[in-house]
C-alpha positions in Angstrom: -24.5 -22.0 -133.1 -25.2 -24.3 -130.1 -23.7 -23.5 -126.7 -23.4 -25.7 -123.7 -22.1 -24.9 -120.1 -19.7 -27.5 -118.8 -18.0 -27.8 -115.4 -14.2 -27.4 -115.0 -12.4 -30.1 -113.1 -8.9 -30.4 -111.6 -6.7 -33.2 -112.7 -3.3 -32.9 -111.0 -2.0 -29.5 -111.8 -4.2 -29.2 -114.9 -7.7 -28.1 -115.6 -10.0 -30.4 -117.5 -13.2 -29.5 -119.4 -15.3 -32.4 -120.8 -16.3 -31.9 -124.4 -19.9 -33.0 -125.0 -20.7 -35.4 -127.9 -22.2 -32.6 -130.1 -18.8 -30.8 -130.0 -16.7 -34.0 -130.5 -13.4 -33.5 -132.2 -12.1 -36.0 -134.8 -8.4 -35.2 -134.0 -5.7 -36.2 -131.6 -4.4 -32.7 -130.9 -5.7 -29.1 -130.6 -4.0 -25.8 -130.5 -5.2 -23.6 -127.6 -4.8 -19.8 -127.6 -6.1 -17.0 -125.5 -7.6 -13.9 -127.2 -6.9 -10.4 -126.0 -10.2 -10.3 -124.1 -9.3 -13.6 -122.3 -11.4 -16.1 -124.4 -9.9 -19.5 -125.1 -10.0 -20.8 -128.6 -9.5 -24.5 -129.5 -8.3 -25.1 -133.0 -8.3 -28.8 -134.2 -4.9 -29.9 -135.6 -5.4 -32.5 -138.3 -2.4 -34.7 -138.9 -2.7 -34.6 -142.7 -3.4 -30.9 -142.9 -0.9 -30.1 -145.6 -1.5 -33.2 -147.7 -4.0 -31.5 -150.0 -1.6 -28.7 -150.8 1.3 -31.0 -151.4 -0.9 -33.1 -153.7 -2.0 -30.0 -155.7 1.6 -28.8 -156.0 2.8 -32.3 -157.2 0.2 -32.1 -160.1 2.1 -29.2 -161.7 4.4 -30.4 -164.5 7.7 -28.9 -165.6 6.1 -27.0 -168.5 3.7 -25.2 -166.1 6.5 -24.2 -163.7 8.6 -22.9 -166.7 5.6 -20.8 -167.9 5.2 -19.4 -164.4 8.9 -18.5 -164.1 8.8 -16.8 -167.6 5.7 -14.8 -166.7 7.3 -13.7 -163.4 10.5 -12.6 -165.2 8.5 -10.6 -167.6 6.6 -8.8 -164.8 9.8 -8.0 -162.9 11.9 -7.0 -165.8 15.5 -5.9 -165.5 16.0 -2.6 -163.7 18.2 0.0 -165.4 20.5 1.7 -162.9 23.4 4.2 -163.1 26.8 2.8 -162.5 28.3 3.6 -159.1 
């Protein structure tokens, strides 16, 4: 995995690190977190991140959902309990 050392600049009260072209991000926002050992991790946030999941879920028809619900009901079963 390639690595590059870049300078850190001040911009007002913020710090700025220029991202070189080979690490260019094709997003408008990133999530930044600090690990326990102090490393910073940038995670690109894609605007349509959940679209693939929503599309997949929309492809399930009513018969498929009914079959899933019946299968789940069979697995859970009705519990027999003593009256209180």
